[in-house]
ZASEDREN-803488 format. One line per field, with one value per residue (C-alpha): residue number from 1; residue in three letters; x, y, z. Coordinates in steps of 0.2 Angstrom, whole numbers. Example, Ala and Ser with C-alpha at 12.3 -4.5 7.8 and 13.67 -1.06 7.14 Angstrom:
// residues 2
k: 1:2
r: ALA:SER
X: 62:68
Y: -22:-5
Z: 39:36
END
This chain:
// residues 754
k: 1:2:3:4:5:6:7:8:9:10:11:12:13:14:15:16:17:18:19:20:21:22:23:24:25:26:27:28:29:30:31:32:33:34:35:36:37:38:39:40:41:42:43:44:45:46:47:48:49:50:51:52:53:54:55:56:57:58:59:60:61:62:63:64:65:66:67:68:69:70:71:72:73:74:75:76:77:78:79:80:81:82:83:84:85:86:87:88:89:90:91:92:93:94:95:96:97:98:99:100:101:102:103:104:105:106:107:108:109:110:111:112:113:114:115:116:117:118:119:120:121:122:123:124:125:126:127:128:129:130:131:132:133:134:135:136:137:138:139:140:141:142:143:144:145:146:147:148:149:150:151:152:153:154:155:156:157:158:159:160:161:162:163:164:165:166:167:168:169:170:171:172:173:174:175:176:177:178:179:180:181:182:183:184:185:186:187:188:189:190:191:192:193:194:195:196:197:198:199:200:201:202:203:204:205:206:207:208:209:210:211:212:213:214:215:216:217:218:219:220:221:222:223:224:225:226:227:228:229:230:231:232:233:234:235:236:237:238:239:240:241:242:243:244:245:246:247:248:249:250:251:252:253:254:255:256:257:258:259:260:261:262:263:264:265:266:267:268:269:270:271:272:273:274:275:276:277:278:279:280:281:282:283:284:285:286:287:288:289:290:291:292:293:294:295:296:297:298:299:300:301:302:303:304:305:306:307:308:309:310:311:312:313:314:315:316:317:318:319:320:321:322:323:324:325:326:327:328:329:330:331:332:333:334:335:336:337:338:339:340:341:342:343:344:345:346:347:348:349:350:351:352:353:354:355:356:357:358:359:360:361:362:363:364:365:366:367:368:369:370:371:372:373:374:375:376:377:378:379:380:381:382:383:384:385:386:387:388:389:390:391:392:393:394:395:396:397:398:399:400:401:402:403:404:405:406:407:408:409:410:411:412:413:414:415:416:417:418:419:420:421:422:423:424:425:426:427:428:429:430:431:432:433:434:435:436:437:438:439:440:441:442:443:444:445:446:447:448:449:450:451:452:453:454:455:456:457:458:459:460:461:462:463:464:465:466:467:468:469:470:471:472:473:474:475:476:477:478:479:480:481:482:483:484:485:486:487:488:489:490:491:492:493:494:495:496:497:498:499:500:501:502:503:504:505:506:507:508:509:510:511:512:513:514:515:516:517:518:519:520:521:522:523:524:525:526:527:528:529:530:531:532:533:534:535:536:537:538:539:540:541:542:543:544:545:546:547:548:549:550:551:552:553:554:555:556:557:558:559:560:561:562:563:564:565:566:567:568:569:570:571:572:573:574:575:576:577:578:579:580:581:582:583:584:585:586:587:588:589:590:591:592:593:594:595:596:597:598:599:600:601:602:603:604:605:606:607:608:609:610:611:612:613:614:615:616:617:618:619:620:621:622:623:624:625:626:627:628:629:630:631:632:633:634:635:636:637:638:639:640:641:642:643:644:645:646:647:648:649:650:651:652:653:654:655:656:657:658:659:660:661:662:663:664:665:666:667:668:669:670:671:672:673:674:675:676:677:678:679:680:681:682:683:684:685:686:687:688:689:690:691:692:693:694:695:696:697:698:699:700:701:702:703:704:705:706:707:708:709:710:711:712:713:714:715:716:717:718:719:720:721:722:723:724:725:726:727:728:729:730:731:732:733:734:735:736:737:738:739:740:741:742:743:744:745:746:747:748:749:750:751:752:753:754
r: GLY:GLY:GLY:VAL:GLY:GLY:GLY:GLY:ASP:SER:ALA:THR:ASP:GLY:GLY:PRO:MET:GLY:PRO:SER:ALA:PHE:SER:LEU:SER:THR:GLY:PHE:GLY:GLY:GLY:GLY:GLY:GLY:GLY:GLY:SER:GLY:SER:GLY:SER:ALA:ALA:ASN:THR:ALA:ASP:PHE:ARG:THR:TYR:ALA:SER:THR:GLU:VAL:GLN:ALA:PHE:ALA:SER:GLN:SER:SER:LYS:GLU:ARG:THR:GLU:ALA:MET:GLU:ALA:LEU:LEU:VAL:LEU:LEU:TYR:ASP:ARG:MET:ASP:GLY:GLY:VAL:ASN:ARG:PHE:ASP:TYR:GLY:LEU:LEU:MET:LEU:THR:VAL:GLY:SER:ARG:ALA:ALA:VAL:GLU:VAL:GLY:TRP:SER:GLY:GLY:SER:GLY:ARG:GLY:ASP:ALA:GLY:ARG:TRP:THR:LYS:LEU:SER:ALA:LEU:VAL:LEU:ALA:GLU:ALA:ALA:ALA:LEU:TRP:ARG:ALA:THR:ALA:ALA:ALA:GLY:ALA:SER:SER:SER:SER:LEU:SER:SER:SER:SER:ALA:SER:ASP:ASN:MET:ASP:GLU:GLU:GLY:ALA:GLY:PRO:ALA:SER:GLN:GLU:SER:PHE:PRO:ALA:TRP:VAL:VAL:ASP:HIS:PRO:LEU:LEU:TYR:GLY:LEU:VAL:SER:SER:ASP:PRO:ALA:THR:ALA:GLN:SER:ALA:VAL:ALA:GLU:LEU:ASP:ALA:LEU:GLY:LYS:ALA:VAL:ARG:GLY:TYR:ALA:TYR:SER:ILE:GLN:SER:ARG:VAL:ALA:SER:SER:MET:SER:ASP:ALA:THR:GLU:GLY:THR:THR:VAL:ALA:SER:ILE:VAL:GLU:ALA:PRO:GLU:ALA:VAL:GLY:LEU:LEU:ALA:TYR:GLY:LEU:LEU:LEU:ARG:LEU:VAL:GLY:THR:ALA:CYS:ALA:THR:ASN:SER:PRO:THR:TYR:ILE:ALA:ASP:VAL:ALA:LYS:THR:LEU:ALA:SER:THR:GLY:THR:ASP:TYR:VAL:THR:ALA:ALA:MET:ASN:GLU:TYR:ALA:ALA:PHE:ASP:TYR:LEU:TYR:GLY:VAL:LEU:SER:SER:LEU:LEU:PRO:SER:PRO:THR:ALA:GLY:LEU:MET:ASN:LYS:THR:MET:ALA:VAL:SER:GLU:ASP:GLU:ASP:ASP:GLU:TYR:PRO:ASP:LEU:PRO:GLY:ASN:GLU:THR:MET:ARG:LEU:ALA:ASP:ASP:GLY:ALA:ASP:ALA:GLN:GLU:ARG:GLY:GLY:GLY:GLU:ASP:GLY:GLU:ASP:ALA:SER:VAL:VAL:ALA:TYR:ALA:SER:ILE:GLY:ARG:GLU:VAL:LEU:ALA:GLY:THR:ILE:ALA:ALA:PHE:ARG:SER:VAL:LEU:LEU:SER:SER:LEU:SER:SER:PRO:GLU:ASN:LEU:GLU:MET:LEU:CYS:ASN:LEU:ALA:ALA:SER:VAL:TYR:ARG:ASN:SER:SER:VAL:LEU:CYS:ASP:ALA:PHE:TRP:SER:ASP:TRP:ASN:VAL:TYR:CYS:SER:VAL:ARG:ALA:SER:MET:ALA:SER:ALA:GLY:VAL:THR:GLN:ARG:ILE:VAL:PRO:ASP:ALA:ASP:PRO:VAL:CYS:HIS:LEU:LEU:ASP:ALA:ALA:PHE:SER:MET:ALA:SER:THR:ALA:LEU:ALA:ARG:ALA:TRP:SER:SER:PRO:THR:VAL:ALA:GLY:THR:ILE:VAL:ASN:GLU:GLY:GLN:ARG:CYS:ALA:GLU:ALA:LEU:PRO:SER:ILE:ALA:PRO:LEU:LEU:ARG:LEU:LEU:SER:SER:LEU:VAL:PRO:ALA:ASN:GLY:ASN:SER:ALA:GLY:SER:SER:THR:PRO:SER:SER:ASN:ASP:VAL:PHE:SER:SER:PHE:LEU:PRO:ASP:ARG:THR:VAL:HIS:THR:ILE:LEU:VAL:GLY:CYS:ALA:GLY:LEU:CYS:GLY:ASP:ASP:ILE:GLY:ALA:VAL:PRO:THR:VAL:ASP:ASP:ARG:ILE:ARG:GLN:GLY:ALA:VAL:GLU:SER:ILE:THR:ALA:LEU:ALA:HIS:LEU:ILE:ARG:ILE:SER:SER:LEU:ARG:ASN:GLU:GLU:LEU:GLY:SER:PRO:LEU:ARG:SER:SER:LEU:GLU:ILE:SER:SER:SER:ALA:GLY:ALA:GLY:ILE:ALA:ALA:GLY:PRO:ARG:LEU:LEU:HIS:PHE:VAL:ALA:SER:ARG:ALA:ALA:THR:LEU:ALA:SER:GLY:GLU:GLY:TRP:SER:GLU:GLY:ALA:ALA:LYS:MET:SER:ALA:ALA:SER:LEU:ASP:ILE:THR:THR:ASP:LEU:ILE:LEU:ALA:SER:SER:ASP:ASP:VAL:ALA:TRP:MET:ALA:GLU:CYS:CYS:LEU:ARG:PHE:SER:GLN:THR:ARG:THR:GLY:ALA:GLY:GLY:PHE:ALA:THR:PHE:SER:SER:ILE:VAL:ARG:ASP:GLY:THR:LYS:ASN:LEU:PRO:VAL:LEU:SER:SER:ALA:MET:MET:LEU:LEU:SER:ALA:MET:SER:SER:GLN:MET:ASP:ARG:LEU:ALA:PHE:ALA:GLY:THR:ALA:GLN:ASP:VAL:ASP:ILE:LEU:SER:GLU:VAL:ILE:SER:THR:ILE:GLY:ASN:GLY:LEU:LEU:ILE:ALA:CYS:ASP:VAL:LEU:THR:SER:MET:PRO:LEU:ALA:THR:GLU:GLU:SER:SER:VAL:SER:LEU:HIS:HIS:ASP:THR:ILE:HIS:ALA:VAL:LEU:ALA:SER:LEU:GLN:LYS:SER:LEU:ARG:SER:ILE:GLY:GLU:VAL:ILE
X: 207:220:219:224:238:241:248:240:229:211:207:218:222:204:204:191:176:182:184:166:169:182:173:168:179:183:195:205:214:214:203:213:228:238:240:243:232:218:208:190:175:163:149:159:164:145:141:154:147:129:135:145:130:119:131:133:114:112:126:117:100:107:116:101:91:104:103:84:85:98:87:72:83:88:69:65:79:73:55:59:65:83:93:100:91:98:110:115:130:120:106:119:126:108:105:122:118:100:105:119:110:93:97:109:96:81:82:66:55:41:29:29:42:45:59:71:77:60:57:74:70:53:60:73:60:52:69:72:55:57:75:68:58:43:34:43:35:18:15:0:3:22:20:35:47:40:40:57:73:74:86:98:96:98:114:121:116:124:141:140:137:118:112:95:89:91:81:65:60:59:48:55:55:66:79:78:78:95:95:93:107:115:102:95:111:113:130:127:142:136:119:126:137:121:112:126:126:107:109:123:113:98:107:114:97:90:105:102:84:90:95:76:75:87:78:62:70:76:59:46:51:45:30:12:1:-7:7:12:30:27:21:37:51:58:61:65:75:59:52:68:67:49:52:68:58:44:56:63:46:40:56:55:37:40:55:49:41:47:65:81:84:97:86:70:79:86:69:61:74:72:54:56:69:58:43:54:60:42:36:50:47:28:28:44:46:29:34:16:11:27:24:6:13:26:12:0:15:21:4:-11:-24:-39:-50:-41:-53:-67:-73:-72:-75:-90:-100:-105:-116:-131:-137:-127:-111:-99:-84:-73:-61:-44:-31:-16:-1:11:10:20:9:13:1:2:6:5:17:28:31:49:45:30:25:25:15:2:-13:-30:-29:-16:-9:9:22:30:13:9:27:25:8:14:28:17:5:20:23:4:3:19:12:-4:4:17:4:-13:-18:-15:-21:-36:-43:-60:-53:-40:-41:-51:-37:-27:-39:-41:-22:-21:-37:-30:-14:-23:-34:-19:-11:-26:-34:-46:-32:-39:-23:-22:-41:-44:-29:-37:-54:-47:-39:-55:-64:-51:-52:-71:-70:-58:-69:-84:-74:-68:-86:-93:-79:-84:-69:-74:-59:-61:-43:-38:-19:-13:-25:-20:-18:-28:-43:-42:-41:-58:-66:-61:-66:-83:-85:-81:-93:-107:-104:-105:-121:-129:-125:-130:-148:-151:-159:-148:-144:-142:-159:-165:-152:-159:-147:-153:-152:-140:-128:-129:-125:-111:-102:-103:-95:-76:-79:-88:-76:-62:-73:-80:-62:-56:-71:-71:-53:-56:-69:-59:-62:-61:-74:-71:-60:-65:-67:-64:-71:-72:-90:-100:-105:-122:-114:-103:-118:-128:-115:-101:-111:-120:-139:-142:-124:-129:-143:-132:-119:-131:-140:-123:-117:-133:-131:-114:-120:-134:-149:-165:-166:-153:-138:-122:-119:-100:-89:-71:-60:-61:-79:-78:-64:-74:-89:-79:-70:-86:-96:-82:-78:-97:-97:-81:-89:-105:-95:-84:-100:-107:-91:-93:-111:-118:-135:-136:-151:-164:-154:-147:-164:-171:-157:-160:-179:-178:-192:-185:-186:-176:-192:-200:-203:-198:-193:-180:-166:-167:-169:-154:-143:-148:-147:-129:-123:-130:-127:-109:-106:-111:-99:-85:-86:-82:-67:-62:-69:-70:-59:-68:-85:-81:-76:-93:-103:-94:-97:-115:-117:-108:-119:-135:-128:-125:-142:-151:-142:-147:-165:-173:-184:-190:-195:-204:-188:-178:-190:-190:-171:-172:-185:-174:-162:-176:-173:-183:-191:-177:-164:-157:-154:-153:-137:-133:-127:-113:-108:-106:-93:-80:-81:-65:-54:-53:-52:-70:-69:-72:-89:-94:-87:-98:-113:-111:-110:-126:-134:-128:-136:-153:-152:-150:-165:-177:-186:-188:-197:-208:-213:-215:-227:-246:-258:-257:-238:-238:-235:-221:-213:-214:-206:-192:-189:-189:-176:-165:-167:-162:-147:-142:-142:-131:-120:-118:-113:-100:-92:-89:-85:-76:-58:-44:-35:-17:-13:-8:-21:-35:-33:-41:-56:-57:-58:-71:-82:-82:-85:-100:-108:-107:-113:-128:-133:-131:-141:-155:-158:-159:-171:-182:-182:-188:-202:-207
Y: 45:51:37:19:17:36:47:64:74:71:89:95:81:75:77:85:78:88:83:78:64:57:58:40:28:14:1:11:23:20:34:51:56:41:29:11:-2:0:-15:-8:-18:-27:-16:0:-7:-10:8:14:4:10:28:25:17:32:44:35:34:52:57:46:53:71:67:60:75:86:76:78:96:98:88:99:115:108:104:122:129:118:123:141:139:143:151:138:124:106:101:84:83:89:76:62:68:68:50:45:52:45:28:26:32:26:8:14:26:15:-1:-9:4:-8:4:16:29:34:45:56:42:38:56:59:46:53:70:64:56:73:81:69:73:92:91:85:101:93:109:117:105:105:123:129:138:139:150:142:148:165:169:161:170:163:177:171:153:158:168:152:142:155:152:134:139:136:152:160:154:136:138:145:128:120:122:136:124:112:126:132:116:114:95:96:108:107:95:107:115:119:110:91:86:96:89:71:74:80:64:53:61:60:41:38:48:37:21:27:31:14:6:14:9:-9:-8:-8:-26:-31:-21:-30:-47:-44:-37:-48:-63:-53:-45:-51:-58:-45:-32:-22:-18:1:-1:-9:-3:15:18:36:30:24:41:48:35:39:58:56:44:57:70:60:55:73:80:66:69:88:87:72:84:100:97:94:76:72:79:70:53:56:62:46:36:48:45:26:26:37:25:10:20:25:7:0:13:9:-10:-16:-3:3:21:28:18:24:42:40:34:48:61:53:53:71:79:81:67:74:65:69:76:75:58:53:69:73:84:101:108:111:128:130:124:130:119:124:113:116:126:116:118:133:152:154:153:151:156:144:154:148:133:145:157:161:158:155:170:169:179:179:173:169:150:148:133:128:133:116:107:116:113:94:94:104:93:78:87:90:72:69:82:76:58:64:75:61:47:56:47:30:34:44:35:29:12:13:2:9:5:19:32:25:26:44:50:42:52:68:66:64:80:91:85:99:112:130:135:120:118:137:136:120:128:143:132:122:138:142:124:125:142:135:119:130:141:125:118:135:134:117:108:91:85:85:88:106:106:118:115:109:90:87:95:81:69:76:76:58:52:60:51:34:36:42:27:15:23:22:4:0:7:0:-17:-32:-35:-54:-63:-73:-66:-58:-46:-39:-21:-23:-33:-20:-5:-14:-18:1:7:3:16:28:28:38:52:53:52:66:77:75:81:96:105:117:112:130:137:148:163:180:181:162:153:137:129:127:109:111:115:100:88:96:98:86:70:61:57:43:43:43:31:19:19:14:1:-6:-7:-14:-28:-32:-34:-46:-35:-43:-31:-42:-49:-50:-69:-68:-53:-50:-38:-24:-22:-22:-10:1:1:5:20:26:27:34:47:52:53:64:76:77:80:94:102:102:110:123:127:122:113:98:90:93:88:73:67:68:58:44:43:37:25:7:-10:-3:6:22:38:44:26:22:33:29:11:10:19:9:-8:-4:2:-12:-26:-20:-19:-37:-42:-32:-43:-58:-64:-60:-43:-36:-20:-15:-18:-8:7:5:4:19:29:25:31:47:51:47:59:73:71:71:87:95:89:101:106:88:81:66:61:63:53:39:38:37:24:13:11:5:-11:-27:-32:-44:-30:-35:-22:-4:3:-13:-20:-7:-9:-28:-28:-20:-32:-41:-27:-10:-15:-9:6:18:10:12:30:34:26:36:52:47:45:62:70:61:67:85:85:77:93:98:81:85:102:100:85:84:75:59:60:56:38:41:54:41:28:40:44:26:23:37:31:13:20:30:15:6:22:21:3:8:20:5:-9:-1:-8:4:10:4:9:27:27:22:35:49:38:32:50:55:40:45:63:58:47:62:74:62:62:81:84:72:79:96:91:82:97:107:94:94
Z: 180:168:155:154:166:165:178:173:185:182:185:172:160:158:139:129:139:154:173:175:162:173:190:189:197:184:182:169:179:198:202:204:195:199:186:187:179:193:196:199:202:190:196:192:175:172:177:165:151:155:155:138:130:135:129:112:110:114:101:88:92:90:74:67:72:64:48:48:50:37:25:30:26:9:5:9:-3:-17:-14:-14:-32:-28:-42:-54:-47:-46:-61:-66:-54:-39:-43:-43:-26:-19:-25:-18:-1:-1:-7:5:20:18:23:37:44:44:34:40:49:52:44:58:52:70:75:65:55:47:45:36:23:20:18:6:-5:-6:-10:-24:-31:-30:-37:-53:-55:-63:-60:-75:-87:-80:-77:-87:-103:-101:-85:-78:-91:-92:-74:-70:-75:-93:-99:-86:-92:-110:-106:-98:-114:-125:-116:-121:-139:-140:-148:-146:-163:-158:-142:-151:-158:-141:-126:-115:-99:-108:-112:-94:-85:-76:-77:-96:-98:-116:-122:-135:-140:-158:-157:-159:-149:-134:-136:-137:-121:-112:-118:-112:-95:-93:-98:-85:-72:-75:-74:-57:-51:-57:-48:-31:-33:-34:-15:-11:-16:-2:11:5:6:24:29:22:32:48:40:43:30:18:22:7:3:4:22:29:19:17:-2:-6:-20:-28:-28:-36:-50:-53:-53:-65:-76:-77:-82:-96:-103:-103:-111:-124:-128:-129:-141:-152:-165:-173:-168:-178:-182:-170:-156:-162:-162:-145:-138:-143:-134:-118:-118:-120:-106:-95:-97:-92:-76:-71:-74:-63:-50:-49:-52:-44:-30:-26:-28:-28:-13:-4:-9:-2:14:15:13:25:38:35:32:45:42:32:44:60:73:60:57:75:83:95:84:91:78:89:93:109:103:90:86:72:62:71:62:56:67:65:64:48:33:14:0:-15:-30:-48:-51:-61:-48:-43:-25:-13:-4:14:27:39:29:35:32:46:37:41:28:28:27:11:4:7:-1:-16:-20:-19:-31:-43:-45:-47:-60:-69:-69:-77:-90:-95:-97:-99:-114:-106:-88:-91:-107:-106:-110:-95:-80:-66:-55:-63:-59:-41:-39:-45:-35:-19:-21:-25:-10:1:-7:-6:11:12:13:10:1:-11:-14:-18:-31:-39:-41:-48:-61:-63:-68:-81:-88:-89:-98:-111:-113:-117:-129:-138:-139:-146:-159:-164:-157:-151:-142:-123:-119:-114:-119:-106:-91:-74:-76:-60:-69:-82:-67:-60:-77:-80:-63:-66:-83:-76:-61:-73:-84:-69:-62:-79:-80:-63:-65:-82:-85:-87:-106:-105:-108:-93:-81:-65:-56:-40:-36:-22:-33:-48:-36:-27:-43:-48:-32:-37:-51:-40:-26:-35:-38:-21:-13:-24:-21:-3:-2:-13:-1:11:29:35:22:7:9:3:-16:-18:-33:-23:-24:-9:-3:-11:-27:-26:-23:-36:-50:-47:-41:-54:-51:-39:-32:-14:-15:-25:-12:2:-8:-14:4:10:-3:3:20:15:13:7:-7:-15:-7:-17:-20:-23:-19:-23:-13:-25:-24:-5:-5:-17:-6:10:1:-6:10:20:7:7:26:26:13:23:39:31:25:43:49:36:42:25:27:16:25:12:-4:5:12:-6:-13:-1:-4:-22:-25:-27:-20:-5:0:-5:3:20:27:13:19:38:34:23:35:50:40:34:51:61:49:45:64:66:52:60:76:65:55:37:32:49:47:31:39:54:43:34:50:57:41:40:59:55:40:51:65:53:44:61:66:49:49:61:46:45:62:54:45:61:71:59:61:80:79:68:84:96:106:106:122:125:124:107:93:95:102:111:93:93:112:111:97:108:123:118:113:105:87:84:95:80:78:96:96:81:89:105:94:86:103:108:92:96:113:108:96:109:113:95:92:106:102:83:85:86:97:87:88:107:104:92:105:119:108:103:122:126:112:118:136:132:123:138:149:137:136:155:154:141:153:166:154:139:138:141:125:125:108:104:89:100:114:105:100:118:124:110:116:134:129:118:132:145:132:128:147:148:133:136:154:147:133:146:156:142:138:156
END
């Protein structure tokens, strides 16, 4: 009633929670307005505890939601280039907030990042990255400083005694950057004070990052074998340390030359300190891995609804890549723009999605700009390019806004390179170009070198290296280029006046010769093909093979959704004469072998997950090629016949249905197989009407192959295990849809034939 032993009226003295909060009879008040110590029952006490627990949980949930919304609002303010930016004091407060709350909010997220707590830490990582304002340093040709209010910044500097004359010898972005305020002052004392504050702030940032280690120690005991630190621990401080280190490295490099002595000496120290911070963030706290996870969590998956989606590219269906959620759009202006323009653009991309991706791009560009000579050198480790290309792929993810902006910068990059070549300049580096352009150029060079090595004769006398092994060993160097390119083709097609190349242009101009054939031969070798099985395989080669073929499948699928026919050039690239077979049979044979043999490997132990991805990708490529091969019926028929069953019922589509009997882990393979069956069924009438009298036997065998596949598909409907995991529900739905579509299309095609 009215409190412990109280005598107040429950209707009037109920306190801030009101009368309803005291309508429960508990042992604390004797019920009405009476007082006493009231005994109450154990059951009522339990009811009150349940009620109180529910209220506390609701309050905590609401508080977490409000904190997340506040972090989202702060991110918008920073991304809109708010006046004045974030100074050193502000950045210290941000790190204090994030460092003190990250462990409390999440601690160990189990890699799921569920709920508002996990989202808060991911948003805070982007806030720390954006607060460093790396875009000021990486903006091409000083566009950042010219488009921002540099006069206002200069006025502020003048108040501290740094006259305009002292600023002319420094890059404009250094003068304007709020975190670097006072660093380039003409007064040595002011500059030294700024350096001392930058050093103190850096130590504080590094100190907060140390807390990640305790989170790792308490989490790894519960982690399964092979789990990475970045997948189980929320580490926004690592991203803050990375961004701050990149800033120090960039400013140190920019001011190391043509500066007064007291600044030049400091610049070298800043560059060295920045390098140490970046190294610690990358090696000790897996900052890049965590940032990749943040972007993967906050951004729509580039393959969502694509890689495992029932294809509707036949003449009677017209599926388009779904628009990203949201009505508000944001057009990506140049990095140096005051603010991103908002409005009802044609791309329909959500403003927050573009903002998150753009911040990730700033960190990527800052990393390349700060360590370009190390990361993109011809002597650099392929792992460096792989790391950068993977992050770039998670940033661009076929976004029309971001991809169009990149290709516009790429055209400028190529023009400047051409001008430099005509002027006799031999260096490949374009100083003011978008750093991601340098990344694409370096990835292309590495892939070209690997392909040339794969198709050259062994240099060691008496050494016989089979074709499968040579191609497989090249795939880790090809995968970064494929992964990057597959993310740079807009899923929604080119906008009006866009300089974005078509898919045909990408295949003809950006993929070195024999790329597609090398990928399939290498994958076949890993699966144990008789063209040359790879005797010993390390994990890096396997990973390179999986990433290469999945990126290739994604690029082809995007091209299909853009209604760009790639059938003829792709078929030609698969029919290169080699020990894998020459002529028309080479492509279908390789695709079928990789799909079926990898599916068999997926049902075993060890490399099962990677083999399943490889099998599904090969099936997806076959599906798209069948749908795009209406002009080559013989090639289409050869693909179909590869999936025929033996008299004992082995082989064919039975291979893919049998691997999911015991669970749903290989459901993506079955889903892709059913989509391939649907594509074959839709082309049955074309196979019939395009044939000649001597093709009757082939047609009969094709119909028999599809018929056997349909029997297996019907069995799939009744025997496929239910999807219990959230990630499998969509695949389960797509598989059922593909089975039913196969039945419908085959019946219609047979009707046409009859």
